[in-house]
C-alpha positions in Angstrom: 11.1 -7.9 -8.1 9.9 -11.3 -7.1 9.8 -12.3 -3.3 9.2 -15.4 -1.6 6.6 -14.6 0.9 7.4 -17.2 3.1 11.2 -16.1 3.5 11.2 -12.6 2.2 14.2 -13.9 -0.1 14.3 -11.7 -3.3 14.3 -14.4 -6.0 14.8 -12.0 -8.9 15.1 -8.2 -9.4 15.2 -6.4 -12.7 16.1 -2.6 -12.1 16.4 -1.5 -15.9 16.4 -3.1 -19.2 20.3 -3.0 -19.5 23.0 -1.5 -17.5 24.9 -0.3 -20.5 21.8 1.3 -22.3 22.7 5.0 -21.9 19.9 6.0 -24.2 17.3 4.7 -21.4 19.5 5.4 -18.5 20.0 1.8 -17.8 22.5 2.2 -15.1 19.7 3.2 -13.0 18.1 0.9 -10.8 14.6 1.8 -11.0 13.6 -0.3 -7.9 15.5 2.2 -5.9 14.0 5.3 -7.6 10.7 7.1 -5.8 7.8 7.1 -8.0 4.1 7.3 -7.4 2.6 4.2 -6.3 -0.9 4.8 -7.8 -3.3 2.9 -5.6 -0.8 0.5 -4.0 -1.0 2.2 -0.6 -4.8 1.8 -0.3 -4.6 -1.7 1.2 -2.7 -0.2 4.1 -5.0 2.5 5.0 -7.8 -0.1 5.0 -5.8 -2.3 7.1 -5.1 0.5 9.7 -8.9 1.4 9.9 -9.5 -2.3 10.4 -6.8 -2.8 12.8 -8.1 0.2 15.0 -11.5 -1.1 15.0 -12.8 2.1 12.9 -14.3 -0.3 10.0 -15.3 -3.7 9.8 -15.4 -6.0 6.7 -19.3 -5.3 6.8 -18.8 -1.4 7.1 -20.6 0.6 4.3 -18.5 3.4 2.6 -19.9 6.0 0.5 -18.9 6.5 -3.4 -21.6 8.9 -3.9 -19.8 12.3 -4.6 -16.1 13.8 -5.0 -14.0 13.2 -2.0 -11.6 15.6 -0.2 -10.2 18.2 -2.4 -12.4 17.3 -5.3 -10.9 13.8 -5.6 -13.0 11.5 -8.2 -12.6 8.0 -9.1 -10.4 6.8 -12.0 -13.5 6.0 -14.2 -15.3 9.1 -13.4 -18.4 7.5 -11.9 -19.7 6.9 -8.3 -21.4 3.7 -7.7 -23.1 4.6 -4.3 -22.7 3.0 -1.0 -20.4 -0.2 -1.0 -19.0 -2.7 1.4 -15.4 -2.0 2.3 -14.3 -5.3 0.7 -15.9 -4.0 -2.7 -14.3 -0.5 -2.3 -10.8 -2.1 -1.9 -11.2 -4.8 -4.5 -12.3 -2.3 -6.9 -9.7 0.2 -5.9 -12.2 3.2 -5.6 -10.5 6.5 -4.7 -13.2 8.3 -3.2 -14.1 5.8 -0.4 -10.3 5.4 0.3 -9.6 9.1 0.5 -12.7 9.6 2.7 -11.5 6.7 5.0 -8.1 8.3 5.2 -9.6 11.8 6.0 -11.9 10.0 8.7 -8.7 8.2 10.2 -6.7 11.4 10.2 -4.2 12.0 7.6 -1.3 12.5 10.1 -2.0 9.2 11.6 -2.3 7.7 8.2 1.2 9.2 7.3 2.7 7.8 10.5 1.6 4.4 9.7 3.1 4.6 6.1 6.1 5.8 7.8 6.1 2.8 10.0 5.9 0.7 7.0 9.1 2.1 5.8 7.4 4.0 3.0 8.8 7.3 3.6 11.2 9.1 6.1 8.7 12.1 7.0 11.2 14.5 5.4 8.5 16.0 3.7 5.5 17.2 5.7 2.2 15.5 5.5 0.4 18.5 4.3 2.4 18.3 1.4 0.6 15.1 0.4 -2.9 15.3 2.2 -5.4 12.5 1.5 -4.0 12.2 -2.1 -1.3 10.1 -0.6 -3.7 7.1 -0.6 -3.9 7.4 -4.3 -0.5 8.0 -5.4 0.8 11.5 -4.4 3.5 10.1 -2.0 6.2 8.6 -3.9 8.1 5.4 -2.9 10.5 3.1 -4.3 9.6 -0.5 -5.4 11.7 -1.9 -3.0 10.1 -0.1 0.0 6.7 -1.1 -1.4 7.4 -4.6 -1.6 8.8 -4.6 2.0 5.6 -2.8 3.1 3.6 -5.6 1.6 5.5 -8.3 3.8 3.2 -6.9 6.4 0.2 -8.5 4.6 2.0 -11.6 3.5 3.5 -12.1 6.9 0.3 -12.0 9.2 1.0 -8.5 10.1 4.7 -8.6 10.7 7.2 -6.3 8.6 10.1 -8.2 7.6 13.3 -7.1 5.8 14.0 -8.3 2.3 16.8 -11.1 2.2 18.9 -10.4 -0.7 21.1 -13.4 -0.2 19.6 -16.9 -0.4 19.7 -18.5 3.4 20.9 -15.2 5.1 18.4 -14.2 7.6 15.8 -17.2 7.4 13.5 -17.1 10.1 14.5 -13.5 10.8 11.8 -11.9 13.1 10.3 -8.6 12.1 8.2 -6.1 13.7 4.4 -6.7 14.3 2.6 -3.6 12.9 -0.9 -5.3 12.4 -3.0 -7.9 14.2 -2.8 -11.2 12.4 -6.3 -11.2 11.4 -6.3 -7.8 10.1 -3.6 -8.9 7.6 -5.7 -12.0 6.5 -8.7 -10.0 6.1 -7.0 -7.4 3.7 -5.6 -10.2 1.7 -8.9 -11.9 1.4 -10.4 -8.4 0.1 -7.5 -8.2 -2.3 -8.3 -11.5 -3.7 -11.9 -10.7 -4.0 -13.4 -11.2 -7.6 -16.6 -9.4 -7.1 -15.8 -6.4 -9.1 -18.6 -3.9 -9.8 
């Protein structure tokens, strides 16, 4: 999916390699199939913590041992204390799961529902802190829509599937404007460890 961040218009969407490709289930639109988002939900947990004032960009997060439930980092290493910006930009699992545990898993789960990423039909205990690293399945369409909160200064907008329909449509504010901009800045950080 390609979406214009200013208007939220869907410019391109490819759901499969070929509608008539029966060997590859081509008639299935994979943008609407729930799958693991991997680490794509991490920015939202950081945004929630920033918005609540639980962390600042200067906060230090620990990446020193396994996280809740024995969660480790994808590279199997721990790099020690690190700035929030570094933890997010480097997609470290342990700081993210520790942050979600500190915020409260139910609170994070509720925020992800506000973003339209799930409908609360499966209890939070099913996903636990792992939801921030991929255990909560989402559709690509819902994920792209959730990212409008970061692209649109904290406002959740609907995707516009037809050019010109809904231009300037208001959305629902979920984050402070400065929070959305800080997280956007963190995601563009090139200070990889």
